[in-house]
N, C-alpha and C positions, 0 to 999 in steps of 0.2 A: 610211851605215851601212858600216863597214870589213868586209872579207872575213877570217875567221879562218883562220889557219894552224894547223890541228888538230895538227900536230907540235910546236908551240911551248907548247900547252896541257899541263900536266903534272900527273900526279896529285898530290894534296895542295893545289892551288891552291883558292882559294875564288872562286866566281864570284858576282858581285854584279850583280843585275839592277835597273836603273832602273824607277821608277813607270810602269805601263802605262796610267794614266789612269783606272783602273777606281775603282769606289766605295770599295772596300776598300783599294786602293792609296793613294787620296786621304787616307783616314783614318790609314793608317800614316804617311805624310809628315806629316800634321798633328800626330799624338801624337810623333813624333820631334822635330818643332820645337818642340812644347811642352816637351820634355825639354831643349831648349837646342842641339840639332844644326842645323847650316846646311848648305845645298847645298855640296858634292855628296853629303855624306853622308847627310842627311835625304831626298834623292830616291831613295834605294835601298830598295826595298820587299820583295826577295826576296835569299836567299843560299842557295847549295848548295856541295857539296865535290865537285870535279872527280876523275873518275876517268881523267884523261886523255883527250886528244882531244875527242871530241863528247859523252861520257858523264858524267853526275852521279849523285852520291848525293843525293837531293832528297826533302825533308820538305815533301810538297805534299798538296793534297786530292785524293781521299778518303783515300789512304794514302801513306806514305813508299815511295819505289820509286826505281828506276834510271831516269833520264830522258835523253833525246837533247837537246842544244842545238838543233840544226837541226830538229827535228819539234816538240818541246814549247814552245821558246821563239823560234820564228821571227819575225824582225822585231823582236825586243826588244833594247834596247841593254844590253850588259854590259860589266863591268870584271872583270879577272882579278887577284886579290890573292895574293900569295905572301909568307910569313912570312920576314922578313929573319934566317934563322938558319942557318948552315951545317950544323950537326947535324941540324935539322929537314930541310933540303933534301937531305942525304946519305942519312939512315937513317930518320927518323920520318915523314916525309910518307906513307909506305905505311901505318904504323900507324894514323895519323890517319884516313886515309881508310877502312881496315878498321873502325875503331871507328865511324864514322859508318854503314857499310854494316850493322852489327849491328842498326841501328834501321829497316831495311827492312820494309816490309808492317805498319807500325804506323799507327793511325788518326791523322789530322792533328789538331794541338791546337787546334781553334778555341775551345774554352773558355778556353786560355791568352790568345788575343787579347782576349776580354772581361775577362779577369784584369788586363791592361795598364790597361784603362779604369777598373777599380775602384780599382786602385792610384794612379791619377792622382786620383780623386775623394778617396779615403781614404789619403793618402800615409803615414800612421803605420803602415800594416800592414807596409811594408818587403818585401813578399814579392808573389809572383803567387799569390794563393790559390787560383786555379782551375787552376793548371798541374799536370800529371800526367806523370811520366817516362815513362809508357806511351804519351802522346800527343804526340810531338815536334813543334815548329814549326821553320821553318828556321833562325832564328838561334839558338835553343837548341841544335839539332843541331851547329851549326859550334862554339860556345862549349863544349859538352860534350866534342866529340870533341878540341878543343885540350887541354882539361884533362886527358883521359884519357891523353895522352902527355906530360904534364908541364908545359903552357905556360898559365899563368894571364894571359891578355892584359887582362883586365878585373877586376883586384884590387878587392874591395869590391863587385862587382856579381855577384849570383847569375846562374847560367847562364839561369835561367828569365825574367830581367829584361833579358837582353841583346837589343838590337833589331838589325835589319840596319845601322842608322846607327852604333851601337857598332863593329860589324865594319869597316865602311868608313872611319871616323874614325881606327881604331887606327893608330899611327904605326910599329908593329911590321910591319904588312903594307904591302907595296909594290904599287902597281900596274904591272902587266907588260903591254908592248904585245906582243899575239899577232897582229896583224894581219900581212897579206901586203903588204910595201912596194909602193906605187904602185897597189894595188887600193882601190876604194871600195865 
């Protein structure tokens, strides 16, 4: 695992975490592969919005919060994604992060995770019927915040149906190397 240079982690990046091998993580990978995603996208099971450096706006259990990568995700492999858009990078990444932060201290959207499986069983619904805007989950938070600042990176896919794989697979988001050269 590479050592991260915190000064290279910018506000407005999306931090994409690989599967940690947990039961829930393995189910997320299986669902994303069922949707048609392949590695590396299907292996991403959690995403959060970078506040810069070590801090994240994080829709996690039991409530969305500000997290620290070095404490809350120690040992977990992560990729740093950044929107390929100069206007976003110059002006809107701050608003994107602030929109995400408005969702802090809300209950985690566990029911929405179950809603993904219901949608898989009964795809004619075309929606995540158990999703609630009051209970965000990780990929919903990222998609919703991008849309709040005017970027629809997943046209035709409702925010409540966006998975971590949708985010990782998006060609408008580039993987940025934030490691310290020569350090492992």
